[in-house]
N, C-alpha and C positions, 0 to 999 in steps of 0.2 A: 081803349086807351093804350098808347104805345108803352112797351115795357121799358123804354128809355126814361119815361116819366114816372113809372111805378116804383114806389119805395119798397125795398125788400123788407119783409117782416123780421122780427127778432129771431125767429127760429131758423132763419137761413144765415145768420151771422155766426161765423166760426172763429175759434181761437187758432192762432198760428201753431202749427205742429211743433212738438218738441219731444224731449225724452231721450234717454241714453240709446235705446235700440234704434230709434228713428234717425238720430244723428250719426250713428255708426253706419247704417245702411246708406244714408245720404252721402256720406264721405266715400264709401266704396264705389257708389255709382259715379260720383264726380271724378274720382281718381282713375277709374277704368273706362271712362267715357261710355257708360252703359246708357241705353235708352229705355225708359219705362214710361208708360202712360200715366203712372202715378204722379211723376214729377212734371212731365211735359204738359199733361192735362190739368195740372194743379188740382188734383183730386183732394177734396176736403177730408177724405178718410185715409190719406197716405200714412200718417203716423200710426193709426190704429191697426191698419192692415200689415204694415211693415213690422210692427211689434209682435204680430202673430205669425210672422214668417211667410207673408203672401205679397206678391208683386205681379204687375201686369206688363207684358212686353208687346210691342207692335212690330209685326214683320211685313215684308214685301214692300217696303218703302213708305213714304209719307204723302204720296200724290194719288188721289183716288180717281177712278174713271166715272164715278157717279157724283151727283151734286145735291144731296139731300139738304133740305132747307134748315134743318136743325143743327147741322154739323159744320164745324169751322175748318175741317181738313181741306187742303188745297185740291182743286179739281184740274185735271189736265192729262198730259201724256206722261205716264210714269217712266222712271228709269228702269233699265234691265234689273232683274233680280240679282241679289248678291248670293252667289253660290256657297259662300262660306258662312252665311248668316245662321243656318241651323246649328253649326258647331259653335258659333259665337254665343248664341242664345243659351245653348246647353252649358257652356262654360260660365256664363253669367249666373245662371241658376245655381250652379255649384259654388261659385264665389260668394254669392249672397246666402248660401245655405238655406234655400227656401224649402219650406214644407209643402207649399202649394203655389204653383205658378199658373198664371192665366196668360194665354196667347191670343192676340187679336190681330186684325189686319185691315188695310183698305181693300176696296173692291178692285180686282185686276181683270176687268173684262177685256183688256187688251191682249191677254195671254190665251192661247188655245185651250189650256186646261184651267184657266181662271185662277191659277196659283195653287191648285189642289196638290200637286206633287211637292211643291215647296212646303206646304202645310204639313204633309205627311213626313217629309224629311226632318222638319223641325221637331215634331212630336217624338219621332224615333230617336233623334239625337239627344234630346232631353232625357228620355227614358234610359238610354244607354249610359249616360254619365251620372244620372240621378235616379236610380231605380226606386228610391223611397219617396220621391216627390210626387204629389198629386198633380196631374196635368189637366187643366181645364182649357178648352178652346172656345172662343167666341168668334164664329166664322161668318163670312158673307153667305149669300144664298146659293152661289154657284148655279143660279138659274134652276135649281132643284134637279139638275141633270144627274141621273143615277150613277153613271160611270165616274163622274167627278166626285160625288159624295162618297162613293164606295172607296175611293183612294184615301180620303180623310178618315172614314170609318175604320179602314183596315189598320190604321196606325194605333187604334184602340186608346183614345184619350179617356181619362177617367170621367170627365163630364163634357158633353157636347152642347155648347150654347149657341143660340142664334136668336137675336132680338127681333120681335115684331114691331117694336118702337112706339106704336100708337094704335088707337082703336081703328076698326075697319073703315069707318066713315071718313076719317082724316088721313088714312094711309097714302092715298094718291096725291094729296095736297102737300104732305110732309116729306115723303120719300120720292126720289127721282125716278127710279126704275124698279126698285123692289116692290113686290105686291104682297098684300096681306095673305092671300090664299097660298101663294108660293112659299112664304115663310112657314105657314102651318104644315105644308107638304114636306119641307125640309125636316122639321121637328118630328113629323110622323115617321119618316124614313129612318131617322136616327133612333127613335124609340123602337121601331120594328127590328133594328139590329141589336137591340138589347142594351143600348147605351143610356146612361143617366142623362136626361135632357133638361135644358134650362133656357128660359127666355126672360125678357124684360121690356118694360115700357117707361116712357116719360109721361107725366101728367102736367096739366097747365097749358095745354095746347088748344083747349076748347072742347075737350071731350065731356061727355055726360056720365054720371055715375052708373046708369044702367048699361052704357056702352062698355065701361071698364069691366063690369061684372060679366057681360056677355063675352068679352075677350078672354077672361079667365076661364069661362066655361069652354070656349073654343080650344084653348090650350090644353085643358084637361081631356078633351075629346081625343086629342092626338097623343095623349100620354105624357105630357110635359110634367116633369117632377118638381122643378124648382122655378121660382118666379121672383123677380125684383121690380119694385115700383119706386121711381124717384121723381123729383121736381125738375122740369125742364127749365134751364137757365140760358137765356139768349147769349151765345158766346161773342157775337159781333153784331154791329148794326145791320149787316147784310142778311143776317139770319132771321127766321120767322119770329114774330113777337111772342112774348109770354102773354097769355090771356088771363091767367089766374095763378095766384100763389096758393096752392092747396094746403089746407090746415093739417097739423099733426093729427088731429082727431079723425080726419077723413082717411089719412094714411093708415091709422090704426084700424079703422073700420074695414078698409080694403084687405088688410092682413088677416083679420078674423074671417072675412068672407072667403078669401083664398084658401085658408087652412080648412074651412068647412067643406070646400069643394074637393079637397083631397090632395092638394100639393103637399109634398114632404116638408117643404119649408118656403116661407114667404118673407122676404126682407122688404119692408115698405116704410119709407120715411122721406122727408124732404131732401136729405143729403145722400140717400142711397144711390149707388151706382152699380153697374152690372156685376162687378167682381167683389162687391162689399160682402164681408163675412163669408168669403168663398169656402174656406176650409170647414167652417161650421155647417154651411148648407150641404156640403158633400157628406159630412158625417150623418146629418139628419136623413139624407136620402138613402144612405147605406143602411141605417137603422130601419127605414121604412120598407126595405126590400125583404 
């Protein structure tokens, strides 16, 4: 059945965000023309995260060189990098007085270093202006090239995140260039460098329960510390259909299994996104070390 005809269940219906802290941050973002994934992606958890001092920024433009079937980001030839962006992001983090910031980006396969140096400059700029802020990165795979990953590792983010997105069987169908084993390799290398590592998936794409469990086992094999599971929601008619709305009970079951496998923290729920409860998950991982 097409997701266009499928009625969303009650547990996916959300209230409009509100609250003093949410409105304050929303006003700052609007007045200063700041770009956050929280607002542009219409994240259902924006109010909750902002009230806790967490926000997510996207760097390196908004045109991706890949065309994953779950993603609504434009695909094509990206514009040149904004050399002032690292400083702008750092200033934004300071202006918003963030305790925890998450940085993500499109894939930049058009660049010789795939954007790795830009990533490192951004992390270092944030650290310089905001020494107390926890910095979490959610990066592309950089084709798992050691030299490029080392550039990002050397900037020493507090959390290194890279999403596997879906179970192994569906990976080639859902992702355009990224490979399941390559993603595991990226996380393994980050773990070997002593970084706290994080990954996440979407469910509702046709995966089976045992495949999700095997994926969690694969992530633990490469030392992944933190894990998120959320419901896939088709962003446009051009994207792959939703095959199932996974129940809250199943999400709870996945959380229990993940914790039993040894993850420091698992955030699992219909509205969970990669950066959901980011500060909490960081503290859980620190306690686990």
